[in-house]
N, C-alpha and C positions, 0 to 999 in steps of 0.2 A: 408346521411352524410358520408363524406370521412373518412376513417380510418386514425387516427393520430398516429404517432410513434415518441416518444421523446427518444433520446439516450443520456445517461450521460456518458461522456468519457473525459479522459485527452488528447486525440489525435484526435480531430475532423477532422484534415487534412487527416486521413487515409480513410475517407469515400468519399472523393471528386470524384474519378473515379467511385466508386460503384454507387453513386447517379446520375452520369452523363453519364450513358451507357445503351444502349439497353432497355429492357422491363421496368426496374426500372425508367429510365429517362422519358420514355413515360408515365408511370403511374402517375409520378409527374407532368409532363407538362399538362396532361389532368385532373389533380386534382382529380384523383381516390383515391389518398393517399397523405398524407402530412407527411414528415419526418423533424424533427427539432433536431439539434445537440446542446448539452449543455456541455461546458467545465465546470465541477464542481469546477475547480480551481478558477473560477470567484466568487464562493460563499464563498471561505475561508475568515475568519475574521482575519487571520494572516497577519501581515504587509508584509510578503514575499510571501504570497499566498501558504503557505505550506499546503499540504493535507495528509501527511503521517507522521508516527513517528515509533520509535522502538517498538518492541512488549514487553508487560509486561511478565516477566518470562524469558526474554532472547531469543536468537535464531537469525537466519540469516534473512536478508531482512527487508523491511519496510512494515508497515501495514496502509491501508487507514483509515483515521479518520472519525468519525461519522459526525461531524458538517457540513462540506461542502456538503456531500451527503444528509443528512437529510434536510438541508435548500433548496437545489436544488429541491428535490422531493416535499417538502412542497409547493414550488412556482408553480409547474405545475400540481400537482395531483388534480383530481376532483373525485366526487363520482363514475364516470363511468371508472376510470382508473384501469388498471391492471398492477402492478409493477412486473417486472421479473428480478431476479438476475441471471446473467450468471456465473456459477460456476462449476468446475469439479465434485462436489459432489451433483449436482442437479439431478432431474429426466432426464433420457436420452430422448432427443428430438426425436419425431417420426412424421410421416406424419399426423396422426390423430390429433396430437396436433396443427399442422400447420392449419388444417381446423378449429379447435375450435378458435384459436387466430384470424384467418381472419375474424371472425364474431364479434369481439369486436370493440368498438368505439375508444378506446384509450389505447395504450400500452406504457409502460415506461421500457426501457432496462437500467440496471445498468452494466457498463463494469468495471471490476476490473483491477488492475495492481499491479506490485510489488509482495510482498509476499501474499497479500490477503486483505480481508475486516476485519475491526473490527466486531466481531461476532454480535454486537448489531444492525448492519445494516440490518441483516436478518429480524428484526422485521418490517421493512418497506415494505416487499415484500409479494406479494400474491402467488408467484410461483418461484421455483428455477429450472433452466434448464441447462443441459449439452449437448454438441454436440458429446460427445464420451469419451471414457476412455483414455484420454491423457491430457497433460497440455500444454497450450499455455502461451505466455508472457502476454496476457491480454484478455479482453472480447470483443475487437473490431471485431475480425474475427467471433466469434460466433454470435455477434449482426448482422453482415452482412448476415450470413447464415440464421438466423431466419427471418430477414427482407425480404430477397429474397424469401424464401419459403412461407412466408405469403402473400406478396404483389402480387405474381402471382396468388393467389387464390381469390383475391378481385374481386367482380363482375365487368366485363367489361375490366379487365386488359388483359386477354388472352381468347381465345375461350374456353368455358367450356369443350367441348369434349376433348380438349388437356390435361387438368389435370385429367379428369375422366379416361383417358387411361394411366396416369402415373404409374411408378413403385410405389408399396406400396398401390395403391388404391385397396380396398378389400383384403389387405394383400397378394398381389401377385406382383411379378416382372413383368416388361413390356415384351411384346413379341418382337422378333427380327424384325428389319426393314431393308428394301433394297430399293435401287434406281438404276438408270441406271449406267452402262450397265447391261444387263441380265447375261452376262458371263464375269467375270473378273479373268484372270489367272486360268481358269478352275473351279472357284467357281461360281456355278449358283444359280440364284434366284429360290426358290421352285415353282414348276409348279402351285400349287394351287393359288399363288398370281397373276399369269398371266391369270387365267381362267375366270375372270370376274364374277364368281359365288360368290356373297357377302355372302351368307349363309354358303358356304363351307369355305370362307376366315375367317368369324367370328368364326367358329368352330375350324379352324386350330390355330388361334391366341389365343383363350381361352385355347386350349390344350397346346400350347407352353408356355403360362404364367404359367400354373400349373407345367409343366415339368421343366421349368427353375427354379421356385421357389423351387421345391422339390429337385433339384440338388444342387442349390447354397445357398439357404437360407431355409432349412427345418424347422427352428425354427419359421418362419412366419406362417407355416401351422398349428402350434399348437394353 
């Protein structure tokens, strides 16, 4: 069964190029995955399709209301669904989580906007995720980040060897790669990569993965 991803957003047009480009488009065309966009404004019961209102207690901005989002989730959720809220105060997203989510059958992403969600919307969610310690104008870009990182791990989307060698697999950064020419402006490809000795090449790459991680991201080695 293909992985299904439903994305709740006020701006579905933001996803057009993302879903029609490169590996993501191919995965959709080959029905390895299904992505469905929902404008939760369509679920508003307000005559003007209003989805937000001023915050109780005062303060700047507008807060997304419960009703449209609850009704949208209720319409698409199944017992196999995992509902994910994209929020700056969620768990920081990492590669291991991408592997876990790629094995799910149905994911629902909730994209916020404006000042934020009514707190009660959190009760809908199985998981809250953040893509980093910064604030964006909405959850659409994080939804694309999650979708991209998850879809590429679905069986048959890319060659398995490619993502096994990715950065963060086994908590290490990727080794350096080179291609032609062998000498560019005095910068030469390491001799071991030209040797044809695959045992030595593997050992070199493992050493470089460890050294690069130790130098750039020592926190990963902990």
